[in-house]
N, C-alpha and C positions, 0 to 999 in steps of 0.2 A: 940324278937328273929329275927335276920337278916339271911335270908335264905342262903345268899352267904357265911356266916361264919360258917355254920354247915356242918357236914358230912351227907351223905345220911342216915346212920342208925340212927343218932340223930334226924332226921326229922320224922322217923317212928312213934314215940310216939305222936308227935304233930298232925299229920294228922289223927291219930286214935282217938284223944281226941277233937281236935278243927277243925273248918272248915272255919275260917275267915283269910283273908290275906289283908294287906295294901300295896298299890302300889303307891309310890311317882312319880309324873310326873311334868315336868316344861318345860323349853325352854333354848336355848342358843341364845340370841338375845340382841341387843342394849338396854341399859337402861340409855341413856344419858351420859354426860361427867363425871358423879360422881359415877356411880354404875357399877359393873362388868357385863359382858354378862351372867354370871352364876346365876344372881340374882334369877330368878324364880325357877330353880332346887335346888339351895341351900336352899331356903325357904321351898319348898315341902319336901325335904329330912330331914330337921331339925324337921318339924312337925311330919313326919312319924316315925322318929327314937325316938323322945321323947314320942309319944303316945304309941308306941309298947314297949318301955323300961318300961313304967309304967304299962302296961297291960300284957306283954309277948305274945301278938299276933305276927303273922308272918309278917315280912316286907321284900319285894322283893328289888332288886337293883333299883336304880332310872333311870327313862327314861329322858334323858337330852335334847333331841331335840324334838320339837313339831311342831305345825302348826303356823308358824311365817312369812309367805311371806309378810305380811303387814309392816314388819320392814326391808325389804330386801335392801333398799337404804343405810343403815348404815353398815359400815365395821364390818365384823365378824359375822353378823347374819347368823344363820343356820336354815334350816327348811326342812320338808318333806311335800309333797303335802297331802291334807286332806284325800283322799281315801287311800293312803299308810299308813298314821298314823292310820286310823280306822282299816284297815286290820291287821296291825302289833299289835296294842293293843288287838284286838279280838283274834289273834292267840296265843299270849303268855298268855292271860287270859284263853283260852281253855286248855293250858298246865297245868295251876294251877288246873283247874277242873279235869283233868285226874289224878292228884295226890290226889284228895279228897277234894279240896277247893270248897265250894259252895256259898260263899258270899265274895264280894270284896269291899273295899273302895279305890277309886282312890283319893289319896291326891294330888290335883292339885293346882299349883300356877301360872298358865298361862291362861289368859282369852281366848286366841285363841284355847285352847284345849277343852273348856267346851262343846260346842254343839256336838263335835265329840265323846267325852267320853259318853255323854248321848245317842248318837246313838248306840255306841257299847253296852252299858248297855241294851238298848232296844232289840237289836239283840239276846243277850245272854239270856235275860229273855223270849223273845217270843218263843225260841226253848227249853226253860226250862233247859238250861245248868247250869246256876247259876244266882245269883242276884248280880249285880254290880251297885254301885252308885258313883257319883262324888261329892267331897267335896272341897270347895274353902275357904281358911282360913278367908279372910276378910268378906265373906258373912255370916260367922258364928257369927260375932261380929259387925254388921253394926252400932249399936248405939255407941259403944265404939270408932270406927274409926271416926264417925262423931263428937263425942265430943272432940276427941284429936286434930283434924286438921281443920283449917278454910277453906283452899283450898287444897283439897286432890289430885284429879286427878287419873285416872285409871291406868296410866303406868309411872313408874319411879318417882312417886310422893312421898310425905312425908311418907306414910305408908310403902312402900317398902324400902325407904331410912332408916327409923327408924328400920325396921326389920333387915337389913344388918348391920347397926350400932351396933345392939345388938348381932347378931349371929357371924359376922366376920368383926369387925370394921376396921381391917387392909386393907380391900378391898374397903373402901369408901374414895373417894377423897373429904374430907370435905371442902377443899379450893375452890371447884368448885360448891358448893351448890347454891350460888347466881347467878352464870352463868347459871346453870341448870334452875333456876326459870326465869331469865330475858330473856333468849333466847328460852324458851319453851312456852307452852300454859298454862297460869295460871289457867284459868277456862274452863272446858269442858262442854259446855251447848248447848242446841238446837240452840241458836242464832248464834253460830259460827261453827256448824257442820251439820246443816240441812237447806234446802230451801223448803219452802211450804210443809213441812211434809216429805220430802224425805231426806234420809241420803246421802250426796253428796261426801263423802270421802271414799277411799278404804285403803289408806296407812297412817301410822303415819306421814310420810313426807308431806302429804297433809295439815296437821294442825300445825305442830311444827317443827321449824328449827333444833332443837337438839334432837328431838325424845321423849321428855318427857312432862309431864303435872303436874300441881300443884305447890305448894310452898314448895320446898325441904328444905328451911331454917327453916321450922317449925318442922323438924324431930330431935329426940334425941334417944339415946340408951335406956333411961329410958322408953320412950313411946313404943319403940320396945319390951322391956321386958314385959310391961303390956299387949300388944296385944298378944305376944307369949304365955304367961301363960293363958290368957283368952281363946284364940282359941284352945290351946291344951286341955283344959278342955272340950271344946265342942266336939273335935275329939274323946277323950276318951269315952265320954258319947255316941256318935254315934256308936262307935265300940261295946261297951257293949250292947247297945240297939239292934243292928243288930245281935249280937251273940245270943241273947235271943229269937229271933223270930223263929217260926216254918217255915221251908223252904216253906211249902205249902202255908202259908199266904203271902209269898213274890212273889209267882208266879202269872201269869195273871189270872184274873177272868174268869170264864166260860162265854160263850155267853149267853145272856139273852133269 
């Protein structure tokens, strides 16, 4: 059930019977010469819509701009500062709590949002407003992702390429996949990102000429479909598990 498509009286029965909502979040940022800037929020929205269509849980509108200053050198990248993002997400999540929601799954598809969503979840749990957790699709199926791709890469790589090839193939520049690979960073390892144990980079442009990592030529829509189905199953199970928990069991433990 998508909240923005309902009338307010139609939502009354939901909040009287259910208390879980799904919030898709991503980014609007460069994803190399082959993928659209919308990549992350398209993926997050697809997972959130599919999972809530299967379960009839509530799905909010998508948050399209996240914490992306590390991609700022590339045209079109948009971002908000981390404290602004945290406060914004916390504020609209408190809105949901006001209407009777007491557990949230942040369906996130942008790595730059992760630590900030975790911080928001902690704030809301610490003051016992509600229980909110962050879910990242590829982290729910790590073995499958590793099995499908030889050189994956955390940004704009074959897993994200395959996902958009499956979800919105018309947005993928398949004729640029080799260029994405050859002018990007094929392997993201400690050898090329750290010195003597210290992470020496701040921005994507510090490591890769075109902003992406991995071997994009290894991507196919079929692989994208396999990942989408597998990760959606994980998200559905997470939502169902969370819905079954007693709220008191989700709140902080008492001091010893």
